[in-house]
C-alpha positions as CSV (number, residue, x, y, z in Angstrom):
1,X,78.7,103.5,77.8
2,X,82.4,102.4,77.8
3,X,85.3,104.8,78.4
4,X,86.7,106.6,75.4
5,X,89.7,105.2,73.6
6,X,92.9,106.4,75.2
7,X,91.2,107.4,78.5
8,X,92.1,105.5,81.7
9,X,89.9,102.6,82.5
10,X,87.2,102.9,85.1
11,X,87.8,101.7,88.6
12,X,85.9,98.7,89.8
13,X,85.2,98.7,93.5
14,X,84.0,95.5,95.0
15,X,83.0,94.5,98.5
16,X,84.1,91.1,99.5
17,X,82.9,89.9,102.9
18,X,84.9,86.7,103.1
19,X,88.5,87.3,104.2
20,X,89.6,84.0,102.4
21,X,88.3,85.3,99.1
22,X,90.1,88.6,99.5
23,X,93.3,86.8,100.2
24,X,92.9,84.5,97.2
25,X,92.2,87.3,94.8
26,X,95.2,89.4,96.0
27,X,97.5,86.3,96.0
28,X,96.4,85.7,92.4
29,X,97.2,89.2,91.3
30,X,100.7,89.0,93.1
31,X,101.6,85.6,91.6
32,X,100.3,86.3,88.0
33,X,102.4,89.5,87.5
34,X,100.9,92.4,85.5
35,X,97.5,91.6,84.1
36,X,96.6,93.5,80.9
37,X,93.4,94.1,79.1
38,X,93.4,96.3,76.0
39,X,96.9,97.6,76.9
40,X,95.7,98.7,80.4
41,X,97.2,97.2,83.5
42,X,94.6,95.8,85.9
43,X,95.6,96.0,89.6
44,X,94.0,95.0,92.9
45,X,94.5,96.7,96.2
46,X,93.2,96.0,99.7
47,X,91.1,98.9,101.0
48,X,91.6,99.9,104.6
49,X,89.4,102.1,106.7
50,X,90.8,105.6,107.5
51,X,91.5,104.5,111.0
52,X,93.5,101.4,109.9
53,X,95.4,103.5,107.3
54,X,96.4,105.9,110.0
55,X,97.5,103.2,112.4
56,X,99.5,101.5,109.7
57,X,101.1,104.8,108.7
58,X,102.0,105.5,112.4
59,X,104.6,102.7,112.2
60,X,106.5,104.4,109.3
61,X,109.4,105.8,111.4
62,X,109.7,102.6,113.4
63,X,109.9,100.6,110.1
64,X,112.7,102.9,108.9
65,X,114.6,102.4,112.2
66,X,114.2,98.6,111.8
67,X,115.4,98.7,108.2
68,X,118.4,100.8,109.2
69,X,119.2,98.2,111.9
70,X,118.9,95.3,109.4
71,X,116.0,93.7,111.4
72,X,113.3,91.8,109.5
73,X,109.8,93.2,109.9
74,X,106.4,93.1,108.3
75,X,103.1,94.9,108.7
76,X,100.4,92.3,109.5
77,X,96.7,92.9,108.8
78,X,95.2,95.1,110.0
79,X,97.9,97.1,111.7
80,X,100.3,94.9,113.7
81,X,104.1,95.3,113.4
82,X,105.9,91.9,113.3
83,X,109.6,92.0,114.0
84,X,112.2,89.2,114.0
85,X,115.2,89.9,116.3
86,X,117.6,87.0,116.1
87,X,115.5,83.9,117.1
88,X,112.8,86.0,118.8
89,X,109.6,87.2,117.2
90,X,107.7,90.3,118.5
91,X,104.3,91.5,117.5
92,X,103.4,95.1,118.4
93,X,99.8,96.3,118.3
94,X,100.6,99.9,119.1
95,X,103.3,102.5,118.2
96,X,104.0,103.0,121.9
97,X,104.8,99.3,122.4
98,X,107.1,99.2,119.4
99,X,108.8,102.4,120.5
100,X,109.3,101.1,124.1
101,X,111.0,98.0,122.6
102,X,113.2,100.1,120.4
103,X,114.3,102.1,123.4
104,X,115.1,98.9,125.4
105,X,117.1,97.6,122.4
106,X,119.1,100.9,122.3
107,X,118.1,101.5,118.7
108,X,116.7,105.0,119.2
109,X,118.0,108.1,121.0
110,X,115.3,109.1,123.5
111,X,116.4,112.8,123.3
112,X,115.9,113.0,119.5
113,X,113.3,110.5,118.5
114,X,109.6,111.0,119.2
115,X,107.0,108.3,118.4
116,X,104.4,110.9,117.7
117,X,106.4,112.1,114.6
118,X,106.6,108.5,113.4
């Protein structure tokens, strides 16, 4: 039985076991722009485990500080923070490592900023 006219489309959840396939599908969605079917936009998102979602979210405050400092950064899969500082590249696997580096660079005030609120 299809959804009623005017109601939102049903979600389609798929399990893809080959990482290359996941990347190709997501790249296709990014490069094609909005894909429509019967006036509904079809989107694709990578699903992360709760643990990975929390770890990625833990970098939020660090990413804001990097943005404020005009440093280039990206969040790599599954949850590694990649930072370009001039000609040097840094990859942090934990919030504490990123926070230690920010302190060493003088980008945070140790009396005000706390990595656990990040």
